[in-house]
N, C-alpha and C positions, 0 to 999 in steps of 0.2 A: 606486251608482246608476247605473243607465245610461240616459246620453242615447241619447235619439231619431233617428238621424239625416234631417237634412230637404234628404242631394242623391235626385236620380235615381241609380239601379246602372245601368253601364252593361245592362246585359238591356234594361232600361230604356225609353233615349235608343236605343237599336238597334235596338226597335219603331216606338220613338215614326220614325225616322230613314227605315224602313222604310217607315212609312205613310203619307210625308208626301212620299217619294218615289214612291211608287206612285200617290195625289193626283193629285204634278205629275201628272204623266205617261200619265193617266187628263187630266186637262186640254188638255196643247199633242198629244192625238189625235183627244180627242170633241170639243169647242171648235172648233172648224175644219170638220168636217166639221158639223156642225149650225149649225152658225152660214150654212154655205153654203144647204142647206135656208129659213134666212127662220123658224123657228119660233124661233131664240134672240129676236128681238124684241118677241115676246108673249111667255112666257114661259121660261126659263132652266130649262128641264130637268136640263140637261147638270150639274147644282147639288145634284141627287139625290144622286148617290154620292160627294163629296167631302165634303158634309154629314155622310151616314152616317160614312164612313173617319171624319172627325173625333171626333164624339158616341164610337165602337168607342173608336179610341185612346186615350179618357179615357175609357169606364170600364174600358178593361182598362189602363190607369197613372194606377188613383187619384186624383194628386193635383195640388190646387191648383198653379197653375202651366202644367201639360202643353198645353192648351191656348195658351195665351200663347206661350210658343214657341213649335209646330207654328202657329202667322198666320205670328209673324212669321220663321220658315224659310222655310216658303211666301209671304210678301211679298217675301223679297230674292228669293227664287228666277225670283218673278213681276218685279219691276223687273230683273235682269238678263237674265230669258229673253224676255217681251213689257213692254217697258217704254208702251206702250199701254194696258194690261189694266184694263177695268171701268171705261175711257171717263178714268181719273188718268195724268196724267205723273210720272214715274221716282217718287221717294222719297214722295210725296203720297201712294203706296198705304199708308203705314206706316199713320198716322193712324187709317184707320179697321178696318184689320188690327187693331192691337193693342186698339182697345177690342174691336173683335167680339170677341176670347180675352178677355180681362177677363173681359168680362160674361155670354159660354158657363164661362165658372170659378165663374162667383159663382156661376152659376145653377145648375151639375153638384155644386154641393158644400154645396144644399139635398136635405132627404129623403133621404138618406147609404145607407139600406136601402131605399128604396125606387125602384125603375130609372123606369118609366116612367114616375112625375113628374118623374123629376129629365131624364130625356129629352125628353118637352113640354114643359117650363117653355123648357130653354134651349133648344130647337128656335126655339121658335116666338118668345117675348123674345127672341134673337141678331139671329135673320133682320131682327129688325123695327128694335133697336137699330142690326145692321149698317147697316139702307139708308138711316137718314136720317141718320149717316154719312156714308154716301158721296154724299147728293143735298147735307148739308155743306160738304161739302168743297168741292162742286162747285158752288155759291153762292156759296159765296168767288173761285172762279177765272171769276166775272161770269155764270152761268145766270143769267136772269133770274127774276122768284120770279109767271111771269101762272098765269089758269088755266087753262090748257093745262099746265104743269109742276105744279100742283100735280094735277091730274087723272093725270098720268101716274105721281106720289110712290104716290097713294091705288093705283093698277094694280099698282102693283109692288108693297106694299106686302100685297095680297090674291098676288099669286101669287107671292111669300116664301114667304106665309101656308104656301098650298097645298103647295111645294115642300117644305116641311120639313115636314111635318108628314107628307110620304112618306118623307123619310130619318128621322129618327122611328120612323116604323111597320118598314122597313129594319133600322135601329140595333138598333132592340129584337129582330127577328128572329136576323138575324147575334150579336144579342151571347147568346142564346141556345138559337143552334148553339154557342157558341164557347167555351163560360164552362165546360164543365165537361174541355172538351180537355186532352191534357200538357202543350202548347207558354203556352196560361195559364195550367195549374201551374204552369210552369217560372217565366214569370216571375215570380208573381205571393209563389215563395218562395224566390225571390233577395233579395225585400222584407226577408219577418223573418227570413233566417237571415245 
């Protein structure tokens, strides 16, 4: 009897590293540009591409733990390069990022043969849970739970759902465009050999 390997292959690790690096570089370039316009005060439109990249990465490397590793590495890079991002200091970003990765990975385990429902559930539920985790950490740091903060939380959740729905649509289109390409076939063939 042959045991199933539970480790990631070298090709899968390289693919994940490439996507994380591209995601992080995108954030370093696009976020400051959009922040200068002031649009990020209302809606985090800069998050459409990174969320799409995470979901596509999970579809290509379809294993539990992919997004936990993705989020962990991304947040370590954010701690080193942008210590005050997301309004949280340093290592306090770890908790929401790991919760987000676990929720996304868990949701992506549902409906393994149906791609769009997996993306939809992971994108919407993962985004909402991530917002609650971020605000939970901010409350621990002394953010008052006033009526204004409740309104801001509601607006953030609504805009997160809108952004994540856009990212889900984009991830589905990208997935359909690359699913039968030579690169994806090679990445998956390493798993079966």
